[in-house]
C-alpha positions as a LaTeX table, in Angstrom:
\begin{tabular}{lrrr}
\hline
Residue & $x$ (\AA) & $y$ (\AA) & $z$ (\AA) \\
\hline
Unk1 & 1.07 & 15.76 & 7.08 \\
Unk2 & 3.50 & 13.97 & 9.37 \\
Unk3 & 0.70 & 11.96 & 10.98 \\
Unk4 & $-0.59$ & 10.75 & 7.62 \\
Unk5 & 2.54 & 8.77 & 6.73 \\
Unk6 & 2.44 & 6.35 & 9.71 \\
Unk7 & $-1.25$ & 5.73 & 9.06 \\
Unk8 & $-0.52$ & 4.84 & 5.45 \\
Unk9 & 2.20 & 2.39 & 6.48 \\
Unk10 & 0.01 & 0.79 & 9.15 \\
Unk11 & $-2.83$ & 0.41 & 6.65 \\
Unk12 & $-0.52$ & $-1.18$ & 4.09 \\
Unk13 & 0.88 & $-3.59$ & 6.66 \\
Unk14 & $-2.65$ & $-4.58$ & 7.69 \\
Unk15 & $-3.73$ & $-5.10$ & 4.09 \\
Unk16 & $-0.64$ & $-7.10$ & 3.18 \\
Unk17 & $-0.48$ & $-9.40$ & 6.20 \\
Unk18 & $-4.12$ & $-9.72$ & 7.25 \\
Unk19 & $-6.45$ & $-8.56$ & 4.48 \\
Unk20 & $-5.16$ & $-10.60$ & 1.56 \\
Unk21 & $-3.89$ & $-13.65$ & 3.40 \\
Unk22 & $-7.01$ & $-15.62$ & 2.48 \\
Unk23 & $-7.31$ & $-14.61$ & $-1.18$ \\
Unk24 & $-6.15$ & $-16.53$ & $-4.22$ \\
Unk25 & $-2.69$ & $-16.01$ & $-5.65$ \\
Unk26 & $-4.06$ & $-14.08$ & $-8.65$ \\
Unk27 & $-5.91$ & $-11.60$ & $-6.42$ \\
Unk28 & $-2.80$ & $-11.19$ & $-4.28$ \\
Unk29 & $-0.65$ & $-10.48$ & $-7.34$ \\
Unk30 & $-3.05$ & $-7.83$ & $-8.63$ \\
Unk31 & $-3.29$ & $-6.20$ & $-5.20$ \\
Unk32 & 0.50 & $-6.10$ & $-4.78$ \\
Unk33 & 0.85 & $-4.43$ & $-8.18$ \\
Unk34 & $-1.88$ & $-1.92$ & $-7.28$ \\
Unk35 & $-0.30$ & $-1.19$ & $-3.90$ \\
Unk36 & 3.04 & $-0.67$ & $-5.60$ \\
Unk37 & 1.45 & 1.80 & $-7.98$ \\
Unk38 & $-0.13$ & 3.67 & $-5.08$ \\
Unk39 & 3.25 & 3.74 & $-3.35$ \\
Unk40 & 4.90 & 5.24 & $-6.42$ \\
Unk41 & 2.20 & 7.90 & $-6.74$ \\
Unk42 & 2.47 & 8.78 & $-3.05$ \\
Unk43 & 6.24 & 8.99 & $-3.17$ \\
Unk44 & 6.08 & 11.36 & $-6.15$ \\
Unk45 & 3.45 & 13.45 & $-4.34$ \\
Unk46 & 5.51 & 13.74 & $-1.15$ \\
Unk47 & 8.78 & 14.44 & $-2.98$ \\
Unk48 & 7.38 & 17.29 & $-5.10$ \\
Unk49 & 8.63 & 19.85 & $-2.55$ \\
\hline
\end{tabular}
């Protein structure tokens, strides 16, 4: 499970800085909200211990 966390962060960095750089502002806003929701779900999942 330790190796999953760096992969998630690298994927998020790639999506934020490369993947959505060429989209409209509305698409970017929706994607940031969705990524924030995924981050909240993941943090709750990892902190359930």
